[in-house]
FILUMRO-959922 format. One record per residue (C-alpha): z, x, y; residue in three letters. Coordinates in steps of 0.02 Angstrom, whole numbers, plus 50000, padded with zeros to 5 digits. Each point is the difference from the previous one (the first is absolute). Last residue first. Example, Ala and Ser with C-alpha at 12.3 -4.5 7.8 and 13.67 -1.06 7.14 Angstrom:
FILUMRO-959922
503575068449947SER/500334993149828ALA/
END
This chain:
FILUMRO-959922
530974891949647TYR/501335012150057ALA/501874997050017CYS/501225004350135SER/501855000850031SER/501224998950143VAL/501774994149968VAL/501064987350092VAL/501785000349944GLN/501434987749961ASN/499855003249812ASP/498545010349945LYS/498144995950007CYS/498535006849901CYS/500304988649851PRO/499914984650114ASN/500984986049916GLN/499054983650002ILE/500764986250105GLY/498384993850077ASN/500405007650169SER/500275017249922SER/501675006649941THR/500555018050028GLY/501544995950102ALA/499034989550124ASN/498735013250052SER/498295007449964SER/498865010750108LEU/498415002249902SER/498545011650028PHE/498364994649923PHE/498655012249951THR/498234993649976SER/498655009949912ARG/498144996650023ARG/500424986550125ALA/500555012250134SER/501825004750022ARG/501484993450096SER/500284981949951TYR/501784997150048THR/501254989749906LEU/501544995950099ILE/501534992149923SER/501154991150119ALA/501745000850069SER/500005017750067PHE/501375010450079ALA/501324989449916ASN/499485007749833CYS/500745016550052ASN/498735013949979VAL/500325013349869LYS/499075016750009THR/500935003250160SER/499804997850186THR/498404990149999LEU/499414994150169ASN/498324991349991LEU/499324998050175ARG/498824986850064ARG/500714985149906ILE/499044986050085PRO/498675002449865SER/498225002250057ALA/499565003049816MET/499275017150047ALA/501665003950084LYS/500944995449843LEU/498885011749901ILE/500285014550120THR/501884997349996GLY/499964999449811LEU/499185017049990LEU/501045007950137ASP/501634993849923ALA/499495005649826ILE/499565017450063GLU/501595000650105GLU/501054997649844LEU/499355015849920ARG/500284997149813ASN/498165000249964THR/498764994049869SER/498144999649962THR/499594996149820ILE/498375003649907LEU/500054991649831GLN/499015001549839LEU/500214982949919PHE/498274996149937GLY/499025016150003LEU/498374991450048ASP/500624994650171ASP/500535017750040ARG/501435004850115GLU/500734982749981PRO/500904995750162ALA/501775000150067CYS/500435000550184ASP/501465002850116ILE/501375000549869VAL/501705003050076TYR/500965014649930ALA/501704991650016ASP/499644991949831TYR/500395016649921LEU/501854997050024LYS/499934982449928PRO/499145005049837LEU/500204985449879GLY/500314986150126GLN/498965006150147PRO/498525005049890SER/498555004550116ASP/499885018949996PHE/499965002149811TYR/499064983649983GLU/498495006750097VAL/499165007349848GLY/499945013549868ALA/498795006349868ASN/498525006250098ARG/500995005650151ASP/499595000950184ALA/501435001750124THR/499734999850188ILE/501575005250094VAL/500104995650183TRP/501025008050139ASP/500365015849901CYS/501495011349967LEU/501324987449943ALA/498754989749902HIS/499375015849914LEU/501785005449960ASN/500404983249921GLN/498405000949898LEU/500455017449938LEU/501764994249955LEU/499284986049894SER/498835012349916ARG/501435011449951LYS/501144985749946ALA/498714992549884ASN/498784986450048VAL/499254994549837GLU/498284996349932THR/499994993949819ILE/498274997549924LEU/500034989149846VAL/499105003049835PRO/500214985349879TRP/501094998349845ASP/499904988049853THR/498205001949938GLY/500125018949988VAL/501805005949995THR/500385013850124GLY/499965018949974GLY/499035004750156LEU/498405002949900HIS/500134982849918GLN/500274991650168VAL/498485009050070THR/499004994449848LEU/500554982250037ASP/499395002350179LEU/498305005049933LEU/499984984649887ILE/500404989150151ASN/498505007450092HIS/498844995949855LEU/500664982249992ARG/499764997450187VAL/498195006349990GLN/499534989949846ARG/500794983950064ILE/499155001650168THR/498275002949926LEU/500354987149863VAL/500124986450132LYS/498125001250025ALA/499004997950161VAL/501404992850109PRO/501255013549947HIS/501744992949974LYS/501024989850122GLU/501835004449995GLY/501495004449892VAL/500545017649960PRO/500805003649830ASP/500605018150003TYR/500305000050187PRO/499835017850070ILE/501715006850045PHE/501135004050148SER/501915000950009CYS/500615005350172TRP/501645009150028TYR/501644999950094PRO/501215013749943PHE/501424994249890GLN/501684990950002ASP/499774990150161THR/498414991349946THR/498244999150071ALA/498604995149882ILE/498234997750065PHE/498694991949887GLU/498165004049986ARG/498554992749903ASN/498445010749991PRO/498314993550061VAL/498525004849891LEU/498404995550091LEU/498534997949883LEU/500974987549894GLY/499004984750053HIS/500245004450183VAL/501905000049983GLU/500934994949842LEU/501774996850062SER/501495002849886GLY/500774993349843SER/501545001449890SER/501125006850137PRO/500925015549937LEU/501645001549906ARG/499234992949841THR/498645013250009LYS/501305013049955PRO/499995015150116GLN/499145016749977CYS/500345011050150GLU/498885009450120VAL/500745010150142LYS/499865000150189SER/500805008950148THR/499814993250177PHE/499175008950143LEU/498214995249961ASP/499355003050176PHE/501025001950160ALA/499244999050174LEU/501325003650133ALA/499664995450180LEU/500665005250171HIS/500805016049942ALA/501725008149994PRO/500305016449906THR/500685003149824GLU/498534994049899PRO/499945001549809GLN/499525013049870LEU/500015014450124ALA/498515011849996LEU/499074990250133ARG/498104999350003ARG/499684998150186PHE/498744989850099TRP/499404999450178GLN/498764985950023LEU/499194995750165LYS/500105018350049PRO/500885003250165LEU/499315007350162ILE/501135001550152VAL/498954999550159GLY/501474995650112GLY/500024982049943PRO/499554998249816ARG/498335002949918GLU/499614993949826VAL/499135009449860VAL/498704995649870GLU/499685008249832ALA/500974987049900LEU/499104986350096TRP/498405003349903TYR/500814993249840ASP/499304982350012GLU/498265007650021SER/500105008049829ASP/499795018949999ILE/498445010749997THR/500135018549965SER/500055012850141GLY/501145011749904ASN/501414997250125ARG/499824981149984ARG/500015001049810ARG/501585010650004GLU/500894988250118THR/499524984849895ILE/500595008849842ASN/501675004750080ALA/500264982150056ILE/499674993449824PHE/501115013449922GLN/501514994150100GLY/501155001349848SER/498955005749852LEU/501015015949972GLU/501524990549939ASN/501275013849968ASN/501494988250012GLU/499674981850041SER/499204996250165SER/500414998650184TYR/498604999650129LEU/500405000450186ASP/498684991950110LEU/500025002550188GLN/498854987450082TYR/498924997550154CYS/499594984850107LEU/498994999950161GLU/501124994250139GLN/500644982349982ARG/499394987050125GLU/499904985849874ASN/499954983950099PRO/501544988849997THR/499694981349984ASP/499545001249816LEU/501725005849950ASP/499785000149813PHE/498525011750001ASN/498834998449851ASP/498554993350103ASN/500225014950116THR/499275011549868ASP/500555017350051GLN/498915011449895LEU/501415012249963GLN/500524989149855ALA/498395003049905LYS/500225018950007GLY/501844998549953LEU/499484989849848ALA/498725013349957ARG/501345013450004VAL/501264990049898VAL/498754994849866PRO/499355018049983MET/501715008449997ALA/499615010449843ASP/501484991549916GLY/501054989750120SER/501665004149916HIS/500964998350164ILE/499084998650165ALA/501065002850157HIS/499164995050161ILE/500195005850179GLN/499014989350119LEU/499315005750167ARG/499454988050137ASN/501534988649995TYR/500284988250147GLU/499074985849915PRO/501374998249868HIS/499774982549927LEU/498115002149991SER/500245017249924LEU/501074993349859TYR/498714986749963ARG/498635012950000LYS/501005009849872ILE/500224984449892GLU/498154995650007THR/499495018049961ALA/501144999949849LEU/499204983949940VAL/498235006650020ASN/500345017049924ILE/500924992849851THR/498514988649972ALA/498915015449988GLN/501235010049895GLY/498835002949856ILE/499144983449968SER/498525004350108PRO/499415014049886ALA/498355005350076LEU/500835003350167ASP/501135012849920TYR/498575011049936GLU/501175015149981LYS/499125005249836ASN/500304982649929LEU/500885005449841LEU/500965015150065PHE/500394992950173SER/500534983649920ALA/501115008949874LEU/500825009950142LEU/500244984450107ALA/500754991049850VAL/501205014449970THR/500545000250182ALA/500304981349999LYS/501025001449840PRO/501295011950076GLU/501495003349886PRO/499004996549839ASP/501304994449872ASP/498964985749930ILE/498515011449979ALA/498454994850095VAL/498554988349963LEU/498395000050101ALA/498714986649963ALA/498115000649989ALA/498554988150036HIS/500304992050170PRO/500405016250092GLY/501465010149941LEU/501244985849974THR/501835003350032ASP/501665004949919ALA/500064991949828PHE/501405006849892ILE/499975014049871PHE/501255001549860CYS/501365011049930SER/501254997349861ASN/499275014449896VAL/498635009750089ASP/498164995950021PHE/500334983850091GLY/499604982349944PRO/499024989650126LEU/500634987550127PHE/499224987850127ALA/498245001549930PRO/499104992650092CYS/501384998850129HIS/498654998850136SER/498254995549942GLY/499184999050170THR/500064981550045VAL/500325001350187HIS/498164998050048GLN/499744985249884LEU/499694986350128LEU/499165011850123GLU/498765005749867GLN/499684982349941ALA/499704994450180GLN/498765014350026LEU/499074995749840ALA/499834982150058SER/500824985549909ILE/498974989949876LYS/501424995549880GLU/498915004449851GLU/498935014450063PHE/501145008950123VAL/501744995349938HIS/499535001849816HIS/499215017250024LYS/501555005950091VAL/501114993349860LEU/498975008449864THR/500135016650089ASP/501904998150013PHE/500304994649820SER/498955014349933GLN/500845012250119GLN/501744994849940TRP/499535001549816ALA/499205017150034VAL/501575005550095ARG/501064994949849LEU/498855009249879PRO/500025016250104HIS/498215003550054THR/500404997950185PRO/501215014849989LEU/501904998950011VAL/500505015250103ILE/501595008849946ILE/501425008250092GLY/500645016650066LEU/500465008849837ARG/500725017150042ALA/498985014149922GLY/500365012350140THR/498234998250067LEU/500274981250010SER/499554987049869VAL/498874984750001VAL/499824989849839GLU/498374990149998LEU/500004983849903THR/498714992849880GLN/501244999449856ILE/501824999250055LEU/500454984749895ALA/499795011049846LEU/501595009150052GLN/500984984449952PRO/499695004149815ASP/499204985049917CYS/500254982349939ASN/499594987450137LYS/498925012850089TRP/498684999249863VAL/499674981350016LYS/500014999450190ALA/498875015350010ALA/498794992249876ALA/499964984050102ASN/499555009550159ILE/498625010349918TYR/499294984949907ASP/499934989750160VAL/499125014150092LEU/498705002849864VAL/499684981249993LYS/499404999550180ASP/500734985350095ASP/499965008250172LEU/500415017850056TYR/498695006050125ILE/499605018549987MET/499915014650123GLY/501895002350016LEU/500135004949816PRO/498685013650023GLY/498234999950068GLN/499434990849845SER/498915005549855HIS/501445004349882GLN/501214986550058LEU/499654988949849TRP/500125015649889LEU/501745003550069SER/500514982049963PHE/499345001949823ALA/500975016249977GLN/501584991650063SER/499684985249884THR/499975011849851GLN/501545009850055ALA/500964983850029LEU/499574994049824ILE/500535016549922GLU/501645002050095THR/501174994149862VAL/499005007749858ASP/500075016450092SER/499065009450137GLU/500835014650085PRO/500254997550187ILE/499035012450105SER/500685009350151ILE/498565004450117PHE/500355013750127GLU/499225000150173VAL/499325016750054PRO/500955012350109GLY/501044996050154VAL/499624983550085ALA/500284998550188VAL/501354987650053GLY/500785010550139ASP/501495004849891PRO/498805007249870ARG/499414990149849ILE/500105001249811THR/499044986849902GLN/500374990749838ARG/498884987649910TRP/500234985949872ARG/499444996249825GLY/498964989249884LEU/498235006649976GLN/498624990850091GLY/498575011149944GLN/500855016350056ARG/498515003650113GLN/500194982550072GLN/501855003350035TRP/499555015850097ASP/498684990550098LYS/501274986450045HIS/501295013150049LEU/498735008050119ALA/499524983150074SER/501834995750028LEU/500265016950085LEU/498494997250111PRO/500894984950076PRO/498864984849988CYS/499604992550170PHE/498974984149995VAL/498394997350097ARG/498914984950036GLY/498154999650042LEU/498734986550038LYS/498125001849986GLY/499814988549851LYS/501535006749907TRP/500775017150013ARG/501705006249936CYS/500615017050060SER/501525007949915ILE/500765012450122TYR/500835014949915GLY/499615014050122LYS/498665006749884LYS/499034983750001ASP/500044985349880ILE/498654988149940ASP/499624981549984ILE/498474988850020VAL/498515010949952ASP/501175011249899THR/500004987149861SER/501545003049892GLY/499724985649878ASN/501624991850059THR/499425001650181ILE/498314992149962LYS/500834985549909THR/501244997450142ILE/498544999450124LEU/499094986649900GLU/501584989549981ASP/500385000950187PHE/498194996350048ASP/500054984449892GLN/501664994650075ARG/499205000550171THR/500205009550164THR/500305017849942VAL/500605014650106LEU/501714993750058HIS/500444994249823VAL/499525017449939ILE/501065009950123ALA/501544989449964PHE/499785002649812ILE/499835018750028LEU/501735001350076SER/500735005750166SER/498374998050094TYR/499085012550112ILE/498514994050102LYS/498405009649977GLY/499695017250077SER/499015008249864SER/500055011749852LYS/498754998749861ILE/499985011349849LYS/498295003149929VAL/499754995449818THR/498344991050019GLU/499265014850092LYS/499005000050162ARG/499145016150050GLU/500825015550076GLY/501714999450082PHE/500644984050080TYR/500254991050166LEU/499704981350020ILE/499914993750179PHE/501044989950123ASP/499354998550178LEU/500785011650126SER/501694999650087GLU/500405003850183GLN/501555006750087GLU/500535004550177CYS/501595009250049PRO/500445001750184THR/501385013350006ASP/499195011149872GLY/498964999249843LEU/498374990749989ALA/499684990549840ARG/498594999049875ILE/500164990549837VAL/498605001049872VAL/500034987949855ARG/500205001049812ALA/499834990749837GLU/500235014649883PHE/499275006349837LYS/500735013749892ALA/499215010449864ASN/499885015950104ASP/501844998550046ASP/500265004250182LEU/500655016850063GLU/498265006650042GLU/499604985450118PHE/499805009450165ASP/498945013449915GLU/498694987049953VAL/499654996450183THR/500794989050135PHE/499025000350163VAL/500504999150183THR/499314992250158LYS/500374996450182GLN/498674992250111LEU/500315001050188GLU/500195018849993ALA/501585008850064GLY/500425007449830THR/501594989949969HIS/501095009749877ILE/499834995149817ILE/501304998349862SER/499364996349824LYS/500674990449850GLU/499514995949822ALA/500614988149864LEU/501484992850096ILE/500934987249895ASP/500724983650064ASN/498524989849941GLY/498565012049984ALA/499885010050161GLN/498725012150072ILE/500825007450153GLN/499425005750171ILE/501315006350123GLN/499355002250176TYR/500625010850142GLU/499624996050181ALA/499675008850165ALA/499305015549912GLY/498324998950089LYS/500074987850143ALA/499724981449979LEU/498344995250079ASN/499764984849887PRO/501634991950056PRO/500124992549871THR/499525007849835VAL/498584999549875LYS/500115002549813TRP/499115008249854ARG/500515002549819VAL/498885008449873HIS/500385000049814LEU/499205015649928GLY/498685002449865THR/498485001950113ASN/498805010849899LYS/499925018150056LYS/500815005749839SER/501705008349980ASN/500974984349949ALA/498524993049903GLN/500775001649827GLN/501684994050067LYS/499294982950039ASP/501274989350092ILE/499254982550002VAL/500434989250151PHE/499704981549968GLU/499744984750111LEU/500054983649905ARG/498454990149955THR/500604997649819ASP/498695012449940ALA/500595012850127GLY/499345003550175LEU/500045018350046ILE/501065010050122LEU/499675017450075GLY/500114992650175SER/498455008850068TRP/498844989049897LYS/500624983750072LEU/500794987749879PRO/499014983749987GLN/500574985050102GLN/498214997050055THR/500435005150179ARG/500815016049941GLY/501675002949916LEU/501155015250015TRP/500724993150161SER/500535011750139VAL/501894998750019LEU/500624995750174GLU/501575008550067ILE/500854994450161GLN/501125005650144SER/500015019049992LEU/500945007750146ALA/499515012450133GLN/501085010150121GLN/501245005649868HIS/498685010249908PHE/499575009750158GLN/500855016549965PRO/500165012150148HIS/500665016449931LEU/500735011550132ASN/500964984650056GLN/500734999149823LEU/500285017349932TRP/498655008749898PHE/499625013550131GLN/501875003950003PRO/499915008249827GLN/501575010649982GLN/501204985249997GLN/498804991949877LEU/500725011049863ALA/501604989750006ALA/498964984449972LEU/499255007449842ALA/501725004949935ALA/500674982450029GLY/498484991849921PRO/500235010349840ALA/498665013149972ALA/498544997649880GLN/498814994450136ASP/500525013950119HIS/498425010649993LYS/498864985049981ARG/500844992050150LEU/499725015650107TRP/498175000849951GLN/499754981850050ILE/500935003150163LEU/498845014650041ASP/498474989049974ASP/500744986350111SER/500445012750135ILE/498185005450001ALA/499394982050004GLN/501094995850151GLU/498534996350115ASN/499424986449880GLU/501574989550025PRO/501284998949858LEU/499984984049894CYS/501665004349914LEU/499324993549833SER/498765014550001ASN/501485012049980VAL/500564991049843ARG/498244999449930ASN/499785018750026GLU/501695004049919ALA/499484990349846THR/500804983349961LEU/501274997049861GLY/501445008350092ARG/501474989249946TYR/501445002250122LYS/498815000350147PRO/499775015950104LEU/498434997050105LEU/499934981250016LYS/501864996149993GLU/500395014450119LEU/498654994550121ILE/500724982449997SER/501755006350040ALA/499355010050148SER/498984985150061VAL/501554989049997ASP/500985013850088LEU/498675000750137GLN/500404981850036ALA/501735006450051ASP/499275005750166ASP/500905014550082LEU/498825002050148LYS/499245017250005THR/500365009850159THR/500965013949912PRO/498694999849860GLU/500454992649831LEU/499005006449849LYS/500474988849855ILE/500545005649826PRO/499644989049847TRP/501594992049936LEU/501205005249861GLY/501555000250109LEU/500035019150009THR/498144999250042THR/500424990250157LEU/500695016250077ALA/498325003750084THR/500034983750097GLY/501755000150074LEU/499855018950028LEU/498544997350118GLN/501164991150120ARG/500705016950054ASP/501674998050090GLU/501055004149849GLY/500554992749834ILE/498554994449888ALA/500435011049851ALA/501794993650007CYS/499434981949993LEU/498835003349854TYR/501305009749900GLU/501284986350030LEU/498844986449932LYS/499495010749852GLN/501855003649961TRP/500394981449999PRO/498704998149861ALA/498494988950030ILE/499664983949906TYR/498614987449971ASN/498745014350028HIS/498874991350126VAL/501294987850065ARG/501345013450017LYS/498785011550088ALA/499594986350126LYS/501854997550039SER/500245018750026ILE/498495000750116ALA/500614984650093LYS/501685008150032ASP/499165016250055ALA/498864991050122PHE/501474990550074THR/501025015850020LYS/498575010350071GLY/499914992350174GLY/500715015850077LYS/500095014049875PRO/501214998849853LEU/501745007850013GLY/500964983849992ASN/499174996249833ARG/500735015949927ALA/501784994550041ILE/499734982649927LYS/499145007249848CYS/501475011649970ALA/501304986150014CYS/499094988349882ASP/499585014749886PHE/501795005949974LEU/500874983249985GLU/498694992949883THR/500015015449889GLU/501895001949988ALA/501015013650084ILE/501295002449865GLU/501805004750040ARG/500835009449857ALA/501164993149866ALA/498924990449875SER/498395010050015TYR/500965016450007ILE/500924996049839GLY/498394995049914ASP/499175016650047MET/500565008349839GLY/498604991449905SER/498745013250053GLY/498845001650147THR/498135003150002GLN/499384982249988GLN/501314993950123PRO/499405011650142GLU/501515000350113ILE/500105005450181LEU/501865003750018LEU/500894999850166LEU/501565010850010ILE/501664999550092ALA/501065015149958LYS/501305005949876ALA/500214984949887LYS/500075011749849ASP/499684985749877GLU/498454993950091ARG/499345017750017LEU/500275002849814ALA/499004984449957VAL/498565006150108ALA/500085017249920GLN/499904992349827ASP/498484989550050THR/499085015350064SER/499805005750179ILE/498515001950117ALA/500145006350181ARG/498245007449984ALA/500655017750025GLN/501504996749888SER/498954994149852ASP/500904990949860ALA/499164991349853HIS/499794982349933ASP/500074993150175MET/501274994350130VAL/499405003150178VAL/501295007050118ALA/500554996750179ILE/501595005150090GLU/500684988050128TRP/500855003650167ASP/498394995950096PRO/498564995049883ILE/498645013349985GLN/498174999049948PHE/499255013750107GLU/500255012749859PRO/498774990549887THR/500365003749816ALA/501134984849984ALA/498644989050074LEU/498685007249884SER/501044996749845GLN/500454982250046SER/498214996350052VAL/499265006349837SER/501174988749901PRO/499604984150100PRO/501544994250097LEU/501134986449929CYS/501425010949936ARG/501035003250157ILE/501785006549988PHE/501625000750096ALA/501555010849977MET/501535001950109ASN/501145013449926GLY/500615006650165ALA/499894987050136THR/498424994150085PRO/499884998450188LYS/498374991250039THR/500124988749847PRO/498304997749919LEU/498714986550044LEU/499515006650172GLN/499865018049942THR/498974993949853ILE/498774991350115THR/499885013850129ALA/499665013249867THR/498774988649912LEU/499054997250163VAL/499995018450048GLN/499425005749828VAL/498594987150001LEU/499485005450175SER/499975018249947PRO/498844996049853SER/500675003049827PRO/499515016149909LYS/498934996549849THR/500665005849830MET/
END
């Protein structure tokens, strides 16, 4: 226990004396519990620490009269005796539960109150001119470390009290900065603080990958300080394993290492340019020193020969570069040299500038030990300078592999990534003949044109071009397992942790063969044999192959008369560690997914080679066709249970969740993390459109509230929070094109957020995305560029530093505090019922030749029951069938209908008469939650897969709810048909501001819209105004209607009530 400095004791004594009553009465009790534990004990044990008329004691787990320490029981007894005024210094970790009475009844000196007052007193004791220097030192420390504790700030100020300026520099170690020697005549220049922070980052970085010698060389010390340099190297080696704080504390005894005793020169020179020295000579042949050779296809190659690793023969890859200025001092720059293949880093080195004009390094066999000996990479060297003026250069591409060429090598390269193999192929080939030739090679398993790497990227090559498709390693593993089982009928089960990591091996659950399943078992084996030489189900093109047609037709025939559980073949059941069933993943080898993929691949081929549109146009045309609702329902494992479609997991798999899942978005995020191994960007269907629409709505709110620079947001049932966080990141980029008031520039201070996450009970996935990003950043792993902002901070007046995102995982199930925005996902409860087909519309819409299944939806609001939506897949859709062959559409729709019949059978309905219908209702609990959200928040953004805007916009059926004015309504996902994202509010001023802005943009003579209630007398307006307020990609029209709810053409306006003008909106 270190004794506190006299100045610290004096400051705390003066502070507490000022904050406590000067004449306390008997029984007065106050307490402080924000001091560090060691400080509380040392203060109590210091006789000089005295408060007039107050006794002092520190509350610990044991009593010690000499140290003025008492136990919890003694503290409670003192409160009950009320004999004398006492100040308690409490260490919460050492006290018992009996302190609750003291916490509720006694006077607490809170952290902010204590340290604000103490710092003010300490600051007044600084030497002349020291206040400004101290303030800048504290501000610099906050920038370097993102945060400093109030105690650190006070400790620094107290250590610097006095007339000696030197104390301002030596005490910098308490702030986590390198100490500075300040002479009495030395000018207090805050530029020295920048150098101090830079020295700290160079010598004591968080991740000490460089040697102590390299770190000291980076300071660029003059030659006459060589002895100090050698001593500093030894000191760093001695303290290399110590924490930065402990190492800085040891510096107090090493004044020779302080700034001004050290004279670094790194800040006096700056690197401006890097120029890579070419590996090629005048004849375009690789130079001997490079270590490269020219391959048979005239491409540069680097062969890693392990047999010659210890020989004198040049087996390394040499990299050389020149810098500007050429006379850059030794240690003035630090370089990072990487060998990259696509987004992967194969090898990496960090080099300190040597002072020579030509810089060089070499990669040897040892640098590639972690690579697969049978792998081949299309690589390049990237060299970049680290620091304030970063420079970067890339080398020529070259082929990197071990040993001699092999026909079975695995190629990994940096080609463009496509969502599906068919898109990659139509971009690579130029003629129908090339297409047919490439498909033949792929079907035969030729590794010359197609292969897969360890990360799961399928690479397809054709005539010097390259396309890549991501195949989740899990799908490849299941494919290999199915191949080993020779196409046996069955499904899989996998246990996973709450973070999406698999536990134990995957389990295959076979389905016994019988006379009923014989034909499906045979075609399943044939399908497996067809895939035998492929790179998995995602590495094949599904056209008019007979094996595919037989497999689909056999499934249709068997499923008509079988146990509903047979519909679950080629699915992966995902369960938690407790055995709870989380959901299922429908694999690309499921018969329905095969039928869909066959129709899709055929359609792309038709568009490109028959209709002669470009590959890029075909990709843009079909970008939203991802196989959603395919299938819409599947029978469950338990009686009267079923699974419903939740989302697509990339373009080749679908996630289905249990009908009673309280938080589907969280389950989908967990399944995605498990299947895609957190590769969110490779599954654009997962929440990407949600991100864009949410970002648009948040930007819209910001444009109408330019005075806000910090938003508080409640997110309910947001899953792992990935869509919400990325939407907030997009929204912070203030796009002035989205502002409604274009005449007013955006002068808002830099924006930050407070995000409160509310989830269902015991949902460990809540906020997992943010936690993963934070963990990856701390480990030094790469993160996506769109997530960089999560590590940034903003500065407010007075030097206050705030994180751009401050988030909390709340234990409560719903918000109880006000906020600016509420984002609510899947609030309503759903169930599946079997209803007679006669009660449903006889036909529906057949979208994109059956590739896009759009459910029908009807909203029912009556006075005798809760309002609900009735949603179902049309059983006899009408529309244009597949342009290549109508049978493709007929076969796919028929197979899906058979699956829904099996669901009806499993739920106890009558096959042929009944049809599965999804009922989504707004019960009393959910209705109350929505009311509370509207009462607490300015805007409420609701996103639901099975509900729509009708709940908020039904003045006749739900007149009370109609007071929640709809600001906007848009499909969250174009490919999910009716999925709605609705922005609503019952704040009258929000509507007034919005309409006032629009009227101003129209140059209307009505400059101020004065609404005094939710009902506006029709005499206030005599016309209907339609205002175009959004860009052409989605137009929202706001309507002010009058004349007793009748429009000018005599048609009754359903959104208008007698003798009132109402405000509504609709989206197109």
